[in-house]
N, C-alpha and C positions, 0 to 999 in steps of 0.2 A: 311365436307370429312372425312369419317370414317377412322381408321385404321384399319388392320386386322393382328389377331395373325398367327406368324409365320407356325404354324402346319395346321389352319384353310386353309391358304396361299395355302397350297399343295394339299389340299384338293377339293378345287373349281375346277371342272370342269374337273379333272385328273384323275380320275376313280381310280385305285389301286397305281396311282402314289402317293398317299399321306404317302406310309410309304418307298419312294426311298431314303429320304436321314438319317443323323444318330440320328434324333432327334425320343426317342422314342413315341409310344403313352400312355404306363404305365409309373409305374413307373423306371425300368430299362431302360437301353440303347438298343435297339435292331436295326443293321445295316443290310440292303439290300446289298450283295454284289454285284449284278446284277448292281447294279446303282453306285456304289463307285468305282468297278474294272470293265468296260462295255467292255476292249479291249481283252479279251482272246478270245472272239467268231470272232469278226472281224478280229483279225489277224489269226483264224483258217480258216475262209472264204477265205482271200487272198491264203493260203497257198494252201487250196484244188482246188484254180482255181475257184470257187462262184465268187470270186472279181475279176475282169482284173486287178485292181490298186491298190495300195497299200493304206490301209484306212489311215486318218488321226486318232491322237491319242485324247482320252478323260482324261483329269487331273481331277477327281472330289476336289470341296473346298465347302465348307459351309460356307455361309454367315450370320452365326448367330450373330455376333456381330451386324452388322447393320439391321438386322431383329429384335431383340429386343429393337431398336429405333424410332418406327414409329414417326414422326413429323403430330401433330394434327394441323390440321387450319378447322376451323368452322366460314362459313359465314351467317350471319342472317339476314334477311329483315325487316327491324323497318316500323314504318307508313310513309307512303309516305308525302315528305318532301323535301323544297329546302336548308333546310339548317341545317344538323345534328349535333351540335358542341359539347359538353362537354360529359365526362365519367369520373365516378367513382365509384368505388368499398367500398362498407357499409359491413364492415366484421360481425358486431354482426345482420346483418338479410341475408349474404351470397350472397346480392342480388348487381347487376351491375346498375346503375341510367344514364341515357341518356337524354340530353337534345335537343330538336329541335328547334331552337331560328323562324324559319320561321312562325310557329304555335302556337308557345307556349305550345310544348307538352312534358311533362315527360312520360318516359319509364322504365319500371323495369323489370329486368330479372334476374330471379334468377339462383344460380350454382349448379348443383348435388355433390355428394358425392365425385366426381373425380372432383371436380372444373370446369367443362365443364359448359356452358350455356346451358341450357333446352332449349326446343322447347313450349314456353311458355312463355306470355310477358303481362303487362299490362299498361295501356297507359293513361292517362289524361291530359284534356286541362286546362291553368292554364291561370289564368286572365280574363280580358275582352276578348271578342269575334266578331267578326265582325257579322251582324245582317244579312248580305244577304247569306254567307258562311257557317257559323260557328265556321270557321278559328279562334285561337287565336291571339289576336294583340299584345299581353303585353311582349311578347320578352322574353320567359325564357332562361337564358342564362348560367351566373355559376351554377357549384357543385360542392360543395367541403365540404368535412368530419368536424366536430366541435371537437375537443378537450376537450374544456370544457361542452359537452355535447353528451356525447356517445350515439350513434346510431338517433343522429339529422344532418341535412345536411342547410348548408347554401346556397342559391337559389339568383339570380338575377332574378328581370325582366327589362330587361334592357329599354326598350320603357317607360314602366310605373314609371320608378324612383323609384323601391323600392326592399329592402333587407328582404327575409323571411329564418326564423331560422326553419326548418321543421322535424318534429317528423316520422322517417320512420319506426319504430317499429312495431310488429304485434299487439301488445297490445294500443296503440295509433298510429293507421293508418292515415298518413298525419295532423297530430294534429298541428297548425301553434303556434308556441310556441314566436317568436317575429317576428313584423315586423317595419321597419326602412325605413324613405322617403329621398333619399339622397338629401342634400343642391343642389341647381341651381342655387345659382350665387356664385361666388368667387373672393373675392378681392383680388389681389396681393399686399401683403406687401411693397415690394421694391416699386413699380409703382402707389400706388392707385388706378389703374386701376380693373375694374369690368367686368367678363364677365359670360355668360349665362353656366352652366356646366350640367352635367348630364351623363345619359346612363350609367348604374354601367355594366361593362365589366365583368371584372375578380373580386373576392374578396378572401379576405384570412383572418383567423382566427390567430393571433399571437399567436405559441404554448406557450412563454413565459409569456405573458401580457395579454392575452385573449382580447386585441383589435383586432378591424376591420381595415384591409386598404382595400379600395377599387377603382380600378382603373376606374374613371368616363370620357370614352370613347366615349359619346354621338354625339360627332361632327365627323360625318366621311366624309366629302366632301374634304379632303386633306388625306384622309388613303392611303397608297399603296393597299392595299387587296381590294380595291374595282375593280380593273382593271387586267386586264393580258395578258400576252402572246402579239399578235399582236394588239393591240386596242381593244382586247376582253374584255368582264366584268368578272368578278370571280364569286364565288357562295358564296362569304362571304361581311361582311360589303356591305352593300345593300342603300345607302344614301336616295333614294326614299322612301323605304319601312319604313328606321329610320322617314322621315318628315311625311308622312301619317300617319303613327299609331301614333304618339308622337302628332301629331295636332288634330287625332280622341280622343286620351284619355284626351285630355286638354277640348276639347268640351264636356266629359262627367265627367269633374269637378278633373281630373287629376293636378298634378302640375308638367306637363311636357312641358316647355317652350323646342324650338328647341334650342342645345345648340352652342356656337360659340367659345368655348375653351376647356380647359383638364386640368383636376385637380387630384391628389390621396386624397381621404378622409380616415384619421384615425380618429376612434372613439370605446371609449369603450363603450357597449353596457348600462349599468349603466347608463353612462351619457347623454346618447342620448337625446336632447331638442328638439321634435319636434314643438317648439312655438319660440326658438331662429329667430330673423330674421337678414336679411344681409346676408355679402358673409362671414361668418365666422366659419359655421361647424354644425350647430345644436348643439353643446355640444361637437364636435371634433373639430378636425383642417385640415383648407385644405390648402394642397402643390401645387401650381399653375405647370404645366408640360410642355413639349415642347409635339409634334404631336407624336404619341398620345400612350396613357398608355395603351397596349391590357393584361397584365399580370405582376406579382410581386411574391417576396417569400422574405425570410428569413436567415438570416445568425444565427448563434449559440448564439449571442446575441440579438438577434431578431430586429436587422437593415435592412433594406427594400431596395432591389433591383427592379428597375422597366425599363425594355425595353421601347424604344418608337419608334414605327415603321416608323415615318416619318421622323426621325433625325437619328444621328451615334453615339450619346453618350446615356448613359444610367443614369437614375438620382437615387442619393444614398440619402437616408434619415436615419441620426443617429437617434436611436430611443431615448436615454437618452437624447441629448440635443436638438431634434427637429431639428436642423439644416441640411440643404438639398445642394446637390452640383451636377454639372453633369460631368459624368465619362468619359474620351475618352476611348475606345477601339480598340484594331486592327483587320484590315480588310485584307484579301489575297490580293498581290498586283495587280492582276487581275482579271475582273471576280465578281467583289462585283456591281451587277447591280439588284436590287438599293441598295444602301451603307447605309443599316438602320439596327437597333439592333431588337433584338428579332424575333420574338413575345414572344417566349417561354423564361422562366428564370426558375430552378429549384436548390435546393440543395441537392448536395450528401451525401452519408451516413458520409464522412470524415469531411463534415462541407465547402466544397469548392462549390461555386456556378458558376453552369455550364449556357450558354445562346446559344442560338441560331442565326445564322445568314443567314435570308431567302434569300436575296437576293446573298449568297455566295455559292461556291459549296462545299459540304458536310464539312463544317466548324463551329464548336462551341469554344466559350471563356471560359478560365478557371478564375475564380475571386478569389482569395485565401484573404478571410477576416484576417486571423491570419498574412498576410505579408504584411500590408497596403494597401490593395485592389488590391495587383498585378494583373494585365491582361494578359492571355497569350494564343495566338491564336494556334489552334489544327486542322491542315488540312489534313483530313483523306484519301482523295483522293478516286478512285473507279476502277471499274472493267470497261474493254473498253465497256459493252454494256449499258451502263449509262450514257448517254451523260451529263445528267444535274441531280445533286441529291440538291436539295432543303431542308433543314431541318426547319420543325416547329415546331416542339413538343419534348419532351424527359421525360424520367424518368428512374430511376435506379434498380437496382437488384444487392443484395449481398449475401455472407454466403459460405456455403459447395461449391457451383460449383464455386467462384470466382466472382470478383466485373464487372458488366456491365452494360455501356450505352445504353437503349434502346432508339434510336432516330428516328423520324419519318421525312421521306420525303414526299413531296407532289408537286402537280402540280399545287398550288393555283394559283399563281401568271405566270407560265410560261407552253404553250404547250408541248412542249418538254421534260420537266422534268417527273422522275417518282415516281409513288404512291410505297413506299416500307419502310420497316421496316431496318435498319441500328442498328446491331448489334455490338456492342464497347469492346471488350475485354480487362480491364485493369488491371495493376498491382496492389501491393496490397497498393501502396501509391495513386492510382488514380491521377497518374501525367503522364504515360506512357501506352499507347496503344499496347497491345500484336498481337490482332485479327481482324477483320472484317468480319462480314456475311453482305449481302444484301439479303432480303428476298423481291421482287415484292409481290404488293397485287395480289390478283386473279382479282380483278376488279382494270384496268386503267382507268385514268381520269375520277377518284372519287374525288378529292380537298380533301383526308384524311388530318384529322384535330385535333384529339386530340389521345394520348395514355396513358394507365393506366395499373400498373398490378394489378394483380389478386391474392392476396394469401390466398389460401382457406384452408391452412394446410396437413399435410402429410397424406395421406390416400390411398389404395388400392395397396401398393407399389409404388406410386407417390408423387412428393414433393407437388401439387395442385398449384403450381404456373404458370399463363401463363400471355399475355398481351393482352389487348381488344382495339380496335381501330376505333373510328368511320370515316366511310365516307361520307364527308358533302355533297357532290352532289350527292349520290347515294342510301342513306337511309337504309346505312346496319352497320351492327356494324361485326368487324372480330376480332376471338379469333386466338391465336399461344399459343400450349403450349413449356412451356421450358424445361423441363425434358430431353430432347433428343437432344436440341441444343448443340450441342459440336464441328461442324466441322467449324473452320474458317481459313480464306485466315491471313496467318502470315503477318506482317507487319513489316517494316525497318524505324527507325525513325531518322532525323537529324534534328538540333536544330541550329537555327540561329537568329540574332536578327534585326528586318526591320528599315527601314531609321527613324520610329519616337519611338525606343527603346523597342519596343515590343518584346519580346521572341516567336518566330513561331516553332512549332512543326509539322513538315510536314513528312507524313508517303508515301511510296511506298512498292509495295506486294514484298514480300519474298518467299523461296521457301516452297512449299507446298508438302508434302509428296504423300495426297489424290490428288494431282492436281486442287484445287479446283482454282477458279477464281474467288471471289466473294469479 
């Protein structure tokens, strides 16, 4: 959806009306008063009897402020796939990378000098392919940047149980710098019980230690993301594909036994030992967890927070001591179905850790590592036209325009939920929400899945920042430009304490001069 400049808008199909307003075509302003003061001829026509009734008045105004703020939204079709998952912007190449898990496909789309996605893309199937269809079966899933290796991305082949460090720079196109195979046995030190694990879903490189942390989510039989709405099946976490592809890869010689448990794997790449036996982590360490670890992130000390999308607690792991514990979190008093944490968790610029609650209405949990992991609930509410808002992922923005949370709402689990971006304007302390804007996606029923910020740098009068969103079920990527996103529904905050002692921030709509209800 392209934007049109104010001058061009007047000239389209209007003949001489292009000069009707107060904006000039040259350097100096010229005003055609026939358009700005049109009432005198009408009044004369009434007084002369040409008009039998007194005519209405025309009062001219120039909406230049709104015309100068076009909102660019661009939607791109990707290769056809039943599951389009992760998205990542790699700044040194000025490219957006997308993973499609169902056919193990990597897609690359450059951005132009304005920071806008170009109408050109490349795609590669990764790993093993089906002999009959040619579709990839290795299950490309995670894509995340490497701080230790600029210009490289960490990727996971979930069905193949592999981690890849891939160089995506032009001088080393798709050069694989390292391959790690995840452990497939995990022995719980507390019980001595050993379970089969695997299926690397999310992985992150610790910005402090350089260690890799991987969520082994391979057992999908009990995950809530496999079902949707009134007994239907969602587009995510297909246990049948999981079993079929891992079995086929095992027949081809891969170490891909079907998992029956879950764990988080911690390993320093330099200490990875593929020959290590047993359930202790191939040179790293395994942390057994509950059902099941979809994502993870770090606080400023490198401590790890892992939502578990089958239970109502968060796994916390202390980086220094290696100790882990389950943290309880607040939920809304009603409407939290299912009552699960995550799937997303991410760290804001101020160091606070935020987590989505996919089973709750437009709610996030804020964790403050500096105050003993204090957990607080934020219930942002929504406009009347949004019956259900289920947040699945989030990203952050800060700078001259203010502080923002870009939360992604999805219909992955619920038929009546809206696919939308919920933009939350936060105060300087990141503790209070000042305004809300809900932007529905052009394609609904798409099970939108991930959101990332593209910062292409200031150029051509713009700041080059946008957000990109994967549409899991519709094989599309959506981009929304941010620089003219300025209108928000003001919110009023009330703070209370729930029955479990958690602080709850609840928001209702305030007065909006512009009449917005968003």
